[in-house]
N, C-alpha and C positions, 0 to 999 in steps of 0.2 A: 388778286383776276386770273379766271381760269382763261386757258393760251384759248387762238381764236382761226374755223376754218377756213380759209378764202373762198366765200359762197356767192356766188353771182346772180343775180338778179336776173329770172328771165326778160327775152322781152316779149313787153305789155303788159294785158295783169299781172296784175303785184297782190293786191289784197282783193276781194269781193266782200259785200260783207252787207246782214241787216239788222239794222234798227228797232227796238225793242217797240220806242218811241217815237218821231220825230226827229225834237230836240238832240237828244242822243245819239241816231244818225251824223245829224249836222255836224255833231261836234266831232265824228271820224272826220271825215272827209274835212272838216280844219285841220288837227293834226296833223295828217298827211300831201296834203295839199300844202299847205307854213316849212314839213318835213321834205316838204323834194319830189311829192308822187302826188300829178296832178289828177282829181279826182269831182269825182257825177258824182250829185246822186239822186236816182231817181224816186217818184213815189208810188209805183207801182212794174207791176214788171213788164220793162219798153218791149214796146216793138222791134224787131227788127233795125226800122226808120231811121225812130229812135235811136239807137245802139249808135251806128257805124256810124258818125261824127267820134264814137269817142274808142274807137277799137285798139289807140292806141296810145292810153290813157291808164294808169298800173293803177289804180281804184277807183272801184261800180257799187257804187251802194243803195241799197234795200229801203228806202224808211215804210215802218208799220207801226202798226197797235199792236203788237203779242203781249204787253206789257198788261196793258187794262183789261189781257178776255179771257175765257179758259176752257180750261183744257179742248173741250168736243171741239169750239170755237180755230184753236191751231191746228190738228189735224182735218181739219178741213182745212184750212188755210196754210200751214206755210209747207208741207211740202212740195207745189207745186213750187213754191222761189223756191226752197233750197235747193232745185229741178235745177233753175237760171242760174245760183252760183256754180252750182257744178260746173253747166257746161262753159262758164267765161274761163274756167282751168286755171286759176288763178292756184301760185299755191294754197297762198297761205285768206282762208274764206273762216270770216267771224261774226258772230252773233252777240250782239251789240246785247247789253245788261246795261241797269242805269249802276253808278257806279256806287251808290248807298245799297244796292241787292233789293231791293226789300220786292221783294216776291211771295206765294201763299201755295200750296200745292190743290186750291182749287183758282183766285187769279195770276194769271202771268205767269206760268208755273218755269221754273229757268230749266226743273229737270225732266220737262217733257218735250219742253225744246229743244234739250242736248237730247231726248232718245230720239225722235223721230229725225232730227239733222246727224247725227252721228255716221248711222248707215249711207246718208246721199256726202255724206262731205265730211269725215271723219277718216286716220290715217290711224297706228298705232293707239296717242292718248291724246288728250283732249286737255289742254292746258285752260285752267280756272283764272281771271289775273282782274281782278274787283281792282285793285291796288294802282292808285293813279295821280303820284305826288304830285305833276303840275297845277291839280283840279282841289290836293289835298283831302288827301281820300289815302289813306295808309293797312296797311298789313303786317302780323308779324304772327306766329306764331300761327298760324287762319285762319285769326282775331280782327277781321277789320274794326277802322278810324277813321271820321268827317269828321273837321273843322266847324262848325258852329260857331260866327260871333265872335271867330282870331282863338277858338278851344278846339282843340284836341277830343274827342268826345270817340268812347266806346260804342261800338254804333246801338247796342238795348238799353245806353244813356242818352243818348244822340238828342239833346229836346224835340226835334223835328221830327224823325223816321221813328222812334220808340213809340209815337203817339202819333203815327199813323193813318188817316180814315181807311184806310181799304187791307193794305196790307202796315201793319205796325212791328216791326224788330226786332223782338222780345228774346235772339237771340244772332250773336255779334263773331263765333265764329261757321265760317260760311260752312263745312265743311258740315255739319250737325245744322246748319240749316239744306242748306240741299240737298243732305236724307231725306229729307222729309219728304220731297219732292221727286224724289225714284230712287229706285233699286242697284246702281252707280254703281258701283263701289268706287269712293272718293282718297284720295293721298293728296297729301303735301314737302313739297319740298319747302322747306322751312329758308329761316334769315341767316339759321349760323352756315348751313352747306352752301346757298353763295355767298356769303361776305368769306367764308375758308377753299372757296375754289370748288367744291364736292359738289355744283351742283345736279353736271353729266348723270356722274354716280348714284348721287341721291335719287337720281329721275329714273333709272336702269334697274333700279333696283324698287320704285314703286310699279314699277310696267310690268318684274316677274313679279315684284308678289299678287300680280290680279289688280292694281288700282286704273279705271282705264280716262276717270276723269280726276286732276292733280291739280288739284290748288301751289301755287302759287304769289310769296312773302316779294312786301317788297314797300323800302319805307324810306330809298332816300335817289337819287339819279342816280347813282355806284350799280345801288342792285335793279334801277329799269335798266341801267344797259344788261345786265348781266344773264336778267331772266328774256330780254333784247333774244340775245343769243341762243338762249337752252331754246327758244322758241324756233328761230332760221338755223340753224346746223339742227337740229331729230326736229326738221319736220316729217319728213319720208318722199314721198311723193305729194303727200297733200296733209293737210292738217284743216281742225277742225280749235277755233282756239274760243273760251266764250266767257267774257266780259264787257271793260267800262275800255272808256280810247285810252284806258291803260296798256291796253293789249299794243295801239296804234305807236304810241309814248315807244317801250319799246325794242317795239321793229325799230323805226324810226333812227332810233338814237345810235342801236348794234349797226344799222347797214352807213348810217355816217361813219359812225367811230371804225369801222370798215372800208373805209370811202366808194363806196358804191353811189350812193347818193348824195343830191348836191341842195342842200336850200334854197328856195324856189328865187330867183332875179324877181324882184317889183320891177318892173318897167310901164306897166300906167298908173295912172297919179285917182284917183279918185273928193272930190269937192264934199266941205258941211252941205248939210240937202237943208236946197230953201223950203222946201215945204217937205212936212215931218208931221205920224201920229206913228198911235203908238195904241196895242190894247192887250188889255189884260184878266185873263182869272186864274189865276193862281191866287192861294190865297197863303203864303209861303211871310215871313215873320223878313225874309231877304227881300221880297219886293212889294212888301209894305213897306219900307224902309227906303229902298227905292222911289218907292211914288209919293211919298212923303218929301224926297229931295228935291224931285221931279215937280212937284207941289211948290216947294222955296223958293223956283231956283226960276223961274219963265213958266214955268208950263200951264198949260189950259189944262185942269180934272174934271171930269166930266164922271159923276156914279150913273151907271146903266142903275136898275129897275129890275131887280132879280125878280124878285117872286114875279113877276109880269109872265114870264115860261111856263107858267101854269096855267093860262092860258093861251092857246095860238093867235089869235085875235088880235088882242092887248100886246102879245107883247110883237106884232110886227108893230101895232101901233110907237109903238117903247122904240124900237127897234126905226122907224120913219123919224120921230123923234131928234133921237142920239145923233143920225147920218144928217136931218137939216143943217144944228146945233156947228157939230162936227164944219159940214164946207164950211160957213159963216164963221169959224176960228180960221177955218188953213187962205180961205179969200180976204182977210182978215191979216195978217203976217204973225195969225199965233200958230200955234202946235198942240192939240188937243189931242190928249192920255183919255180912253176909256177905260174904265175899271170898274169891278163887283165889287173891293171887298180892301179891305185893311188887313192882312192878315186872320192867325184862324181865329181869331180873338172876335174880328169881326160880326155887330149885330147882327150882320146880313147873308150871313152864316146858319146859322141859328133859324129865325126869320124866311131864310129860303124852302129847307127842310119839312117849318113845320105847314108853310102855306102848301107845298106840294103833299104834306099827307092830310091837309083838308081837303086837297081836291082830289086824290086818286090820281096826278101826277105823279108817278114816276118818277125814282131822284136821279139818275142814270137823264131820262127825256130832257127834262128841267135844264141836264146840265150838258146834253147835246145842242141841245137848242141857244142855249148862251155860245158857246160856240158858235156858232154856225151862225146865228145873228151879228157878233163879234166880225168874222167873216164879209156879211153881208154888209156894213156899216163901210169898212174900209173899201172894200169894191165900189164902192156909191165914193167913195171919198174920193177914189186913182181915179175912175168914169167925170167925175163932179167936178173936180176943186184941184186937176192932173199930179196929186200926192207922188211924190217919186222912194221915197222911204218913207222906210214902215218898219217899226218893231212888235213884235207880239209877246208875249210873256206869260207862261203855262206850257206844262206836256201838253195834252192833255189838248186848251185851245187854240194851240200849233196846228195838231195834224187837221182839224175841225178848220182852221183857216183857210190855211196853206190845199182844201178843198174847194176851199167857197172863196177861191180866189181863181182857181183850177190852172194851177198849178203844178207842173209835169217835170222838171227836176231843177235843181238847184247847182249854181257851182258857186266857188266859195274867190272873195272878193279882198276882205281884209276884215283882220279880227280888230274885234270892239275886247279882247280880254278871252280866258284860256274859256271854251264852250261859249261862245257869246261873237262867232262871223253876224258882218254882211256879207249876204247873198246878189247873186242880182238872179234870180229867179222866172222861169224859162218858160214862160203859157202856151206859147204858140199866139197866144193873139195878138192882133197886131196891137202897135204904138202901146205895149207894153213893156217890149221889148229889154225895156233900160232898170224895171223893176229894181230898186236896192231893198234887199229883207233879216230881216236881223228876229234868231229867237236866244231867246232861252228859258233855263226850266227853271223852274219855281226860284230854285234852291244857290242858280246860278249868277254870276256878274256881279258889281266895284255896287254904295253904294251913286253912283254919279254914272245910274248904267244906262238913263234916257240921255243925257246930255250930251255921252260924252258917244252913244249910235249917234247920234244928233249929231252938232258938229263935227267928228269922226273926216280927216281928208288924212290923203293916204298916198299909198302908192302899193300899187298892188300887181297884180304880174298876170299878164296880157293868157284871155286863155287863148288853147294849143289854135292852129291853123286844123275849121271842121272838115 
């Protein structure tokens, strides 16, 4: 293990971040908050009035949608976000990407995002840390691996990510994958240097040789601690970090090792939900297994007809139908789950595509209607059936639903597993201050996820006085 330099954390903000999708941005908040750095996640750049109560909070984040956008969109929308993050003066600014690094030069270009962020937020080097062992993501000699069904797969052989419908991953070496998106020189601090205590020397050589983005290997908690030290002790006046929530896992590990932060102390309790509902537009196999578990364990499963999305009027009627039935279930003490598909091979996936083609409806428009419609359903359940806790499955879906509910910010309440927190949704709408809100990406969560979220009773940290 390399020697440590006592390098205290500043007062005020410590980490600022932008998540290129909502579930990923929320995962950063979870790691920081449970690690002893209370954080808040905004859905857009906050007003001064919205930010003021969190002036002393260590973590300030913005949830975005860049993962699903093209470079032109990034050039139009990301600079103002990066300027806001810069104004916070946190020593670490994090551009959060998916832990499976799915991206391309055309969609969700991580390279283009780095080029836009580096002049505003960057320092001498930009760490690229995608691995996150607590959620089954590992990197060795630049190659990324991810768990599926308990088996570790190289990313280009991963059963889901290798056939992603938009950004299939056919290259496991993150340096090669990223080099298709940017001309910035990319280096590596590998596992040998990290394990033998030569990480700082390796970093210095990479910087001297001209590397601007430097990928970091991580396969276990010991290496996570090492890269946390490497980032914190070599951050200079400011540091732009790019990667998954592994960035925060590493920083928290280091700061706790040095005694600079203490874990959050639970001071309040949450109880099992009296009225619970969930929506899902995820087509991942993981979510499919969770939905099947829910159906076998007492939840009311409600499949929504996605083909109705090709016509706005028909879709409105389908949303009305599902809402009315779900309200009845809640009023009878049942917990409805509204879903679109059971995995990538569900017939509804191909049926929707065919219906969209026949009607000349862009598939992206149909999918957006699905997300907005599911948000409308939850909104009606809150207003008309006293819904107090809800869960949303799917990265894209989470963004649409959150917007439909008018949520402005989220704060951490309790964990239902890695990257599957229950959060307090802050809307500014009277009567909705107590909404408990859980989000998960398609690949995340245990098979009993929906049962865990509904029935979770846990101690949680009281929010700081604001």
